[in-house]
mmCIF file of the N, C-alpha and C atoms, coordinates in Angstrom:
data_MODEL
# 
_entry.id   MODEL 
# 
loop_
_atom_site.group_PDB 
_atom_site.id 
_atom_site.type_symbol 
_atom_site.label_atom_id 
_atom_site.label_alt_id 
_atom_site.label_comp_id 
_atom_site.label_asym_id 
_atom_site.label_entity_id 
_atom_site.label_seq_id 
_atom_site.pdbx_PDB_ins_code 
_atom_site.Cartn_x 
_atom_site.Cartn_y 
_atom_site.Cartn_z 
_atom_site.occupancy 
_atom_site.B_iso_or_equiv 
_atom_site.pdbx_formal_charge 
_atom_site.auth_seq_id 
_atom_site.auth_comp_id 
_atom_site.auth_asym_id 
_atom_site.auth_atom_id 
_atom_site.pdbx_PDB_model_num 
ATOM 1   N N  . MET A 1 1  ? 105.299 107.752 93.908  1.00 0.00 ? 1  MET A N  1 
ATOM 2   C CA . MET A 1 1  ? 105.873 108.968 93.364  1.00 0.00 ? 1  MET A CA 1 
ATOM 3   C C  . MET A 1 1  ? 107.262 109.220 93.928  1.00 0.00 ? 1  MET A C  1 
ATOM 4   N N  . ALA A 1 2  ? 107.471 108.821 95.149  1.00 0.00 ? 2  ALA A N  1 
ATOM 5   C CA . ALA A 1 2  ? 108.774 109.048 95.775  1.00 0.00 ? 2  ALA A CA 1 
ATOM 6   C C  . ALA A 1 2  ? 109.867 108.202 95.129  1.00 0.00 ? 2  ALA A C  1 
ATOM 7   N N  . HIS A 1 3  ? 109.470 107.178 94.379  1.00 0.00 ? 3  HIS A N  1 
ATOM 8   C CA . HIS A 1 3  ? 110.448 106.277 93.768  1.00 0.00 ? 3  HIS A CA 1 
ATOM 9   C C  . HIS A 1 3  ? 110.451 106.403 92.247  1.00 0.00 ? 3  HIS A C  1 
ATOM 10  N N  . ASP A 1 4  ? 110.018 107.569 91.745  1.00 0.00 ? 4  ASP A N  1 
ATOM 11  C CA . ASP A 1 4  ? 110.063 107.893 90.315  1.00 0.00 ? 4  ASP A CA 1 
ATOM 12  C C  . ASP A 1 4  ? 109.409 106.831 89.430  1.00 0.00 ? 4  ASP A C  1 
ATOM 13  N N  . GLY A 1 5  ? 108.321 106.267 89.894  1.00 0.00 ? 5  GLY A N  1 
ATOM 14  C CA . GLY A 1 5  ? 107.582 105.303 89.085  1.00 0.00 ? 5  GLY A CA 1 
ATOM 15  C C  . GLY A 1 5  ? 108.176 103.908 89.065  1.00 0.00 ? 5  GLY A C  1 
ATOM 16  N N  . SER A 1 6  ? 109.152 103.656 89.900  1.00 0.00 ? 6  SER A N  1 
ATOM 17  C CA . SER A 1 6  ? 109.734 102.312 89.960  1.00 0.00 ? 6  SER A CA 1 
ATOM 18  C C  . SER A 1 6  ? 108.872 101.439 90.861  1.00 0.00 ? 6  SER A C  1 
ATOM 19  N N  . TRP A 1 7  ? 108.164 100.499 90.245  1.00 0.00 ? 7  TRP A N  1 
ATOM 20  C CA . TRP A 1 7  ? 107.287 99.630  91.022  1.00 0.00 ? 7  TRP A CA 1 
ATOM 21  C C  . TRP A 1 7  ? 108.106 98.738  91.952  1.00 0.00 ? 7  TRP A C  1 
ATOM 22  N N  . ALA A 1 8  ? 109.259 98.290  91.497  1.00 0.00 ? 8  ALA A N  1 
ATOM 23  C CA . ALA A 1 8  ? 110.104 97.410  92.320  1.00 0.00 ? 8  ALA A CA 1 
ATOM 24  C C  . ALA A 1 8  ? 110.610 98.145  93.568  1.00 0.00 ? 8  ALA A C  1 
ATOM 25  N N  . ARG A 1 9  ? 111.097 99.369  93.396  1.00 0.00 ? 9  ARG A N  1 
ATOM 26  C CA . ARG A 1 9  ? 111.578 100.123 94.562  1.00 0.00 ? 9  ARG A CA 1 
ATOM 27  C C  . ARG A 1 9  ? 110.434 100.497 95.497  1.00 0.00 ? 9  ARG A C  1 
ATOM 28  N N  . THR A 1 10 ? 109.270 100.798 94.918  1.00 0.00 ? 10 THR A N  1 
ATOM 29  C CA . THR A 1 10 ? 108.095 101.112 95.725  1.00 0.00 ? 10 THR A CA 1 
ATOM 30  C C  . THR A 1 10 ? 107.688 99.901  96.553  1.00 0.00 ? 10 THR A C  1 
ATOM 31  N N  . ALA A 1 11 ? 107.646 98.742  95.902  1.00 0.00 ? 11 ALA A N  1 
ATOM 32  C CA . ALA A 1 11 ? 107.284 97.508  96.606  1.00 0.00 ? 11 ALA A CA 1 
ATOM 33  C C  . ALA A 1 11 ? 108.268 97.223  97.733  1.00 0.00 ? 11 ALA A C  1 
ATOM 34  N N  . GLU A 1 12 ? 109.541 97.409  97.473  1.00 0.00 ? 12 GLU A N  1 
ATOM 35  C CA . GLU A 1 12 ? 110.560 97.177  98.499  1.00 0.00 ? 12 GLU A CA 1 
ATOM 36  C C  . GLU A 1 12 ? 110.376 98.124  99.679  1.00 0.00 ? 12 GLU A C  1 
ATOM 37  N N  . ALA A 1 13 ? 110.126 99.388  99.391  1.00 0.00 ? 13 ALA A N  1 
ATOM 38  C CA . ALA A 1 13 ? 109.953 100.384 100.454 1.00 0.00 ? 13 ALA A CA 1 
ATOM 39  C C  . ALA A 1 13 ? 108.712 100.104 101.299 1.00 0.00 ? 13 ALA A C  1 
ATOM 40  N N  . LEU A 1 14 ? 107.661 99.572  100.663 1.00 0.00 ? 14 LEU A N  1 
ATOM 41  C CA . LEU A 1 14 ? 106.414 99.290  101.375 1.00 0.00 ? 14 LEU A CA 1 
ATOM 42  C C  . LEU A 1 14 ? 106.367 97.879  101.952 1.00 0.00 ? 14 LEU A C  1 
ATOM 43  N N  . HIS A 1 15 ? 107.381 97.081  101.642 1.00 0.00 ? 15 HIS A N  1 
ATOM 44  C CA . HIS A 1 15 ? 107.448 95.691  102.107 1.00 0.00 ? 15 HIS A CA 1 
ATOM 45  C C  . HIS A 1 15 ? 106.259 94.881  101.596 1.00 0.00 ? 15 HIS A C  1 
ATOM 46  N N  . ILE A 1 16 ? 105.961 95.071  100.300 1.00 0.00 ? 16 ILE A N  1 
ATOM 47  C CA . ILE A 1 16 ? 104.890 94.325  99.650  1.00 0.00 ? 16 ILE A CA 1 
ATOM 48  C C  . ILE A 1 16 ? 105.412 93.784  98.313  1.00 0.00 ? 16 ILE A C  1 
ATOM 49  N N  . HIS A 1 17 ? 104.664 92.877  97.723  1.00 0.00 ? 17 HIS A N  1 
ATOM 50  C CA . HIS A 1 17 ? 105.040 92.300  96.434  1.00 0.00 ? 17 HIS A CA 1 
ATOM 51  C C  . HIS A 1 17 ? 104.791 93.321  95.328  1.00 0.00 ? 17 HIS A C  1 
ATOM 52  N N  . VAL A 1 18 ? 105.606 93.286  94.297  1.00 0.00 ? 18 VAL A N  1 
ATOM 53  C CA . VAL A 1 18 ? 105.471 94.239  93.194  1.00 0.00 ? 18 VAL A CA 1 
ATOM 54  C C  . VAL A 1 18 ? 104.102 94.129  92.517  1.00 0.00 ? 18 VAL A C  1 
ATOM 55  N N  . ASN A 1 19 ? 103.522 92.935  92.473  1.00 0.00 ? 19 ASN A N  1 
ATOM 56  C CA . ASN A 1 19 ? 102.184 92.790  91.882  1.00 0.00 ? 19 ASN A CA 1 
ATOM 57  C C  . ASN A 1 19 ? 101.137 93.551  92.687  1.00 0.00 ? 19 ASN A C  1 
ATOM 58  N N  . THR A 1 20 ? 101.327 93.661  93.983  1.00 0.00 ? 20 THR A N  1 
ATOM 59  C CA . THR A 1 20 ? 100.417 94.436  94.825  1.00 0.00 ? 20 THR A CA 1 
ATOM 60  C C  . THR A 1 20 ? 100.491 95.910  94.460  1.00 0.00 ? 20 THR A C  1 
ATOM 61  N N  . VAL A 1 21 ? 101.681 96.398  94.166  1.00 0.00 ? 21 VAL A N  1 
ATOM 62  C CA . VAL A 1 21 ? 101.847 97.793  93.728  1.00 0.00 ? 21 VAL A CA 1 
ATOM 63  C C  . VAL A 1 21 ? 101.094 98.004  92.425  1.00 0.00 ? 21 VAL A C  1 
ATOM 64  N N  . HIS A 1 22 ? 101.260 97.097  91.468  1.00 0.00 ? 22 HIS A N  1 
ATOM 65  C CA . HIS A 1 22 ? 100.548 97.201  90.187  1.00 0.00 ? 22 HIS A CA 1 
ATOM 66  C C  . HIS A 1 22 ? 99.038  97.224  90.416  1.00 0.00 ? 22 HIS A C  1 
ATOM 67  N N  . TYR A 1 23 ? 98.546  96.341  91.256  1.00 0.00 ? 23 TYR A N  1 
ATOM 68  C CA . TYR A 1 23 ? 97.112  96.287  91.541  1.00 0.00 ? 23 TYR A CA 1 
ATOM 69  C C  . TYR A 1 23 ? 96.631  97.607  92.139  1.00 0.00 ? 23 TYR A C  1 
ATOM 70  N N  . ARG A 1 24 ? 97.373  98.108  93.105  1.00 0.00 ? 24 ARG A N  1 
ATOM 71  C CA . ARG A 1 24 ? 96.948  99.351  93.776  1.00 0.00 ? 24 ARG A CA 1 
ATOM 72  C C  . ARG A 1 24 ? 96.962  100.537 92.818  1.00 0.00 ? 24 ARG A C  1 
ATOM 73  N N  . ILE A 1 25 ? 97.956  100.605 91.946  1.00 0.00 ? 25 ILE A N  1 
ATOM 74  C CA . ILE A 1 25 ? 98.013  101.687 90.961  1.00 0.00 ? 25 ILE A CA 1 
ATOM 75  C C  . ILE A 1 25 ? 96.817  101.593 90.008  1.00 0.00 ? 25 ILE A C  1 
ATOM 76  N N  . ARG A 1 26 ? 96.522  100.384 89.529  1.00 0.00 ? 26 ARG A N  1 
ATOM 77  C CA . ARG A 1 26 ? 95.354  100.201 88.656  1.00 0.00 ? 26 ARG A CA 1 
ATOM 78  C C  . ARG A 1 26 ? 94.077  100.618 89.371  1.00 0.00 ? 26 ARG A C  1 
ATOM 79  N N  . ARG A 1 27 ? 93.985  100.287 90.638  1.00 0.00 ? 27 ARG A N  1 
ATOM 80  C CA . ARG A 1 27 ? 92.782  100.629 91.418  1.00 0.00 ? 27 ARG A CA 1 
ATOM 81  C C  . ARG A 1 27 ? 92.654  102.139 91.571  1.00 0.00 ? 27 ARG A C  1 
ATOM 82  N N  . ILE A 1 28 ? 93.750  102.816 91.841  1.00 0.00 ? 28 ILE A N  1 
ATOM 83  C CA . ILE A 1 28 ? 93.739  104.286 91.933  1.00 0.00 ? 28 ILE A CA 1 
ATOM 84  C C  . ILE A 1 28 ? 93.283  104.877 90.606  1.00 0.00 ? 28 ILE A C  1 
ATOM 85  N N  . GLU A 1 29 ? 93.796  104.337 89.504  1.00 0.00 ? 29 GLU A N  1 
ATOM 86  C CA . GLU A 1 29 ? 93.401  104.839 88.191  1.00 0.00 ? 29 GLU A CA 1 
ATOM 87  C C  . GLU A 1 29 ? 91.916  104.607 87.933  1.00 0.00 ? 29 GLU A C  1 
ATOM 88  N N  . GLU A 1 30 ? 91.407  103.452 88.316  1.00 0.00 ? 30 GLU A N  1 
ATOM 89  C CA . GLU A 1 30 ? 89.976  103.161 88.138  1.00 0.00 ? 30 GLU A CA 1 
ATOM 90  C C  . GLU A 1 30 ? 89.114  104.109 88.956  1.00 0.00 ? 30 GLU A C  1 
ATOM 91  N N  . LEU A 1 31 ? 89.500  104.348 90.191  1.00 0.00 ? 31 LEU A N  1 
ATOM 92  C CA . LEU A 1 31 ? 88.699  105.186 91.091  1.00 0.00 ? 31 LEU A CA 1 
ATOM 93  C C  . LEU A 1 31 ? 88.745  106.665 90.717  1.00 0.00 ? 31 LEU A C  1 
ATOM 94  N N  . THR A 1 32 ? 89.881  107.115 90.193  1.00 0.00 ? 32 THR A N  1 
ATOM 95  C CA . THR A 1 32 ? 90.039  108.541 89.884  1.00 0.00 ? 32 THR A CA 1 
ATOM 96  C C  . THR A 1 32 ? 89.751  108.884 88.432  1.00 0.00 ? 32 THR A C  1 
ATOM 97  N N  . GLY A 1 33 ? 89.750  107.871 87.566  1.00 0.00 ? 33 GLY A N  1 
ATOM 98  C CA . GLY A 1 33 ? 89.574  108.146 86.147  1.00 0.00 ? 33 GLY A CA 1 
ATOM 99  C C  . GLY A 1 33 ? 90.807  108.779 85.527  1.00 0.00 ? 33 GLY A C  1 
ATOM 100 N N  . ARG A 1 34 ? 91.927  108.674 86.218  1.00 0.00 ? 34 ARG A N  1 
ATOM 101 C CA . ARG A 1 34 ? 93.193  109.250 85.745  1.00 0.00 ? 34 ARG A CA 1 
ATOM 102 C C  . ARG A 1 34 ? 94.169  108.145 85.412  1.00 0.00 ? 34 ARG A C  1 
ATOM 103 N N  . SER A 1 35 ? 95.152  108.457 84.564  1.00 0.00 ? 35 SER A N  1 
ATOM 104 C CA . SER A 1 35 ? 96.197  107.503 84.215  1.00 0.00 ? 35 SER A CA 1 
ATOM 105 C C  . SER A 1 35 ? 97.519  108.002 84.778  1.00 0.00 ? 35 SER A C  1 
ATOM 106 N N  . LEU A 1 36 ? 98.119  107.208 85.648  1.00 0.00 ? 36 LEU A N  1 
ATOM 107 C CA . LEU A 1 36 ? 99.394  107.615 86.233  1.00 0.00 ? 36 LEU A CA 1 
ATOM 108 C C  . LEU A 1 36 ? 100.548 107.489 85.247  1.00 0.00 ? 36 LEU A C  1 
ATOM 109 N N  . ALA A 1 37 ? 100.251 107.035 84.036  1.00 0.00 ? 37 ALA A N  1 
ATOM 110 C CA . ALA A 1 37 ? 101.257 107.032 82.971  1.00 0.00 ? 37 ALA A CA 1 
ATOM 111 C C  . ALA A 1 37 ? 101.391 108.426 82.358  1.00 0.00 ? 37 ALA A C  1 
ATOM 112 N N  . ARG A 1 38 ? 100.389 109.264 82.586  1.00 0.00 ? 38 ARG A N  1 
ATOM 113 C CA . ARG A 1 38 ? 100.404 110.638 82.043  1.00 0.00 ? 38 ARG A CA 1 
ATOM 114 C C  . ARG A 1 38 ? 100.968 111.609 83.068  1.00 0.00 ? 38 ARG A C  1 
ATOM 115 N N  . LEU A 1 39 ? 101.914 112.428 82.642  1.00 0.00 ? 39 LEU A N  1 
ATOM 116 C CA . LEU A 1 39 ? 102.539 113.403 83.522  1.00 0.00 ? 39 LEU A CA 1 
ATOM 117 C C  . LEU A 1 39 ? 101.503 114.347 84.131  1.00 0.00 ? 39 LEU A C  1 
ATOM 118 N N  . GLU A 1 40 ? 100.583 114.839 83.326  1.00 0.00 ? 40 GLU A N  1 
ATOM 119 C CA . GLU A 1 40 ? 99.563  115.777 83.828  1.00 0.00 ? 40 GLU A CA 1 
ATOM 120 C C  . GLU A 1 40 ? 98.756  115.164 84.978  1.00 0.00 ? 40 GLU A C  1 
ATOM 121 N N  . ASP A 1 41 ? 98.383  113.906 84.843  1.00 0.00 ? 41 ASP A N  1 
ATOM 122 C CA . ASP A 1 41 ? 97.608  113.241 85.885  1.00 0.00 ? 41 ASP A CA 1 
ATOM 123 C C  . ASP A 1 41 ? 98.452  113.007 87.138  1.00 0.00 ? 41 ASP A C  1 
ATOM 124 N N  . ARG A 1 42 ? 99.731  112.675 86.970  1.00 0.00 ? 42 ARG A N  1 
ATOM 125 C CA . ARG A 1 42 ? 100.618 112.498 88.132  1.00 0.00 ? 42 ARG A CA 1 
ATOM 126 C C  . ARG A 1 42 ? 100.801 113.815 88.881  1.00 0.00 ? 42 ARG A C  1 
ATOM 127 N N  . VAL A 1 43 ? 100.928 114.915 88.137  1.00 0.00 ? 43 VAL A N  1 
ATOM 128 C CA . VAL A 1 43 ? 101.077 116.231 88.762  1.00 0.00 ? 43 VAL A CA 1 
ATOM 129 C C  . VAL A 1 43 ? 99.822  116.578 89.548  1.00 0.00 ? 43 VAL A C  1 
ATOM 130 N N  . ASP A 1 44 ? 98.657  116.333 88.961  1.00 0.00 ? 44 ASP A N  1 
ATOM 131 C CA . ASP A 1 44 ? 97.392  116.602 89.659  1.00 0.00 ? 44 ASP A CA 1 
ATOM 132 C C  . ASP A 1 44 ? 97.281  115.781 90.939  1.00 0.00 ? 44 ASP A C  1 
ATOM 133 N N  . LEU A 1 45 ? 97.637  114.505 90.857  1.00 0.00 ? 45 LEU A N  1 
ATOM 134 C CA . LEU A 1 45 ? 97.577  113.645 92.040  1.00 0.00 ? 45 LEU A CA 1 
ATOM 135 C C  . LEU A 1 45 ? 98.538  114.131 93.112  1.00 0.00 ? 45 LEU A C  1 
ATOM 136 N N  . ARG A 1 46 ? 99.741  114.478 92.720  1.00 0.00 ? 46 ARG A N  1 
ATOM 137 C CA . ARG A 1 46 ? 100.739 114.968 93.685  1.00 0.00 ? 46 ARG A CA 1 
ATOM 138 C C  . ARG A 1 46 ? 100.236 116.241 94.363  1.00 0.00 ? 46 ARG A C  1 
ATOM 139 N N  . ALA A 1 47 ? 99.673  117.151 93.595  1.00 0.00 ? 47 ALA A N  1 
ATOM 140 C CA . ALA A 1 47 ? 99.143  118.398 94.160  1.00 0.00 ? 47 ALA A CA 1 
ATOM 141 C C  . ALA A 1 47 ? 98.021  118.102 95.150  1.00 0.00 ? 47 ALA A C  1 
ATOM 142 N N  . ALA A 1 48 ? 97.154  117.173 94.796  1.00 0.00 ? 48 ALA A N  1 
ATOM 143 C CA . ALA A 1 48 ? 96.053  116.805 95.706  1.00 0.00 ? 48 ALA A CA 1 
ATOM 144 C C  . ALA A 1 48 ? 96.592  116.206 96.999  1.00 0.00 ? 48 ALA A C  1 
ATOM 145 N N  . LEU A 1 49 ? 97.611  115.377 96.895  1.00 0.00 ? 49 LEU A N  1 
ATOM 146 C CA . LEU A 1 49 ? 98.188  114.771 98.101  1.00 0.00 ? 49 LEU A CA 1 
ATOM 147 C C  . LEU A 1 49 ? 98.855  115.809 98.986  1.00 0.00 ? 49 LEU A C  1 
ATOM 148 N N  . LEU A 1 50 ? 99.492  116.801 98.373  1.00 0.00 ? 50 LEU A N  1 
ATOM 149 C CA . LEU A 1 50 ? 100.141 117.855 99.155  1.00 0.00 ? 50 LEU A CA 1 
ATOM 150 C C  . LEU A 1 50 ? 99.120  118.759 99.845  1.00 0.00 ? 50 LEU A C  1 
ATOM 151 N N  . CYS A 1 51 ? 97.940  118.895 99.253  1.00 0.00 ? 51 CYS A N  1 
ATOM 152 C CA . CYS A 1 51 ? 96.899  119.761 99.832  1.00 0.00 ? 51 CYS A CA 1 
ATOM 153 C C  . CYS A 1 51 ? 96.031  119.034 100.861 1.00 0.00 ? 51 CYS A C  1 
ATOM 154 N N  . ALA A 1 52 ? 96.090  117.729 100.857 1.00 0.00 ? 52 ALA A N  1 
ATOM 155 C CA . ALA A 1 52 ? 95.242  116.945 101.765 1.00 0.00 ? 52 ALA A CA 1 
ATOM 156 C C  . ALA A 1 52 ? 95.672  117.170 103.211 1.00 0.00 ? 52 ALA A C  1 
ATOM 157 N N  . PRO A 1 53 ? 94.685  117.273 104.112 1.00 0.00 ? 53 PRO A N  1 
ATOM 158 C CA . PRO A 1 53 ? 95.035  117.439 105.530 1.00 0.00 ? 53 PRO A CA 1 
ATOM 159 C C  . PRO A 1 53 ? 95.761  116.196 106.069 1.00 0.00 ? 53 PRO A C  1 
ATOM 160 N N  . ALA A 1 54 ? 96.717  116.411 106.900 1.00 0.00 ? 54 ALA A N  1 
ATOM 161 C CA . ALA A 1 54 ? 97.470  115.298 107.502 1.00 0.00 ? 54 ALA A CA 1 
ATOM 162 C C  . ALA A 1 54 ? 96.605  114.585 108.523 1.00 0.00 ? 54 ALA A C  1 
ATOM 163 N N  . GLY A 1 55 ? 96.802  113.305 108.622 1.00 0.00 ? 55 GLY A N  1 
ATOM 164 C CA . GLY A 1 55 ? 96.092  112.586 109.664 1.00 0.00 ? 55 GLY A CA 1 
ATOM 165 C C  . GLY A 1 55 ? 95.312  111.520 109.133 1.00 0.00 ? 55 GLY A C  1 
# 
């Protein structure tokens, strides 16, 4: 989310291959039943991450 949906920039920031980013996004979508291609689902995920306790 910090890289506006750019898988390449996300991969670079995390020091991982771009295919790993794709895999992880697909896995998140499978586990949550949400599609990160949809704005509503991205907003919900962002809100959940902001509310999650740190640590």
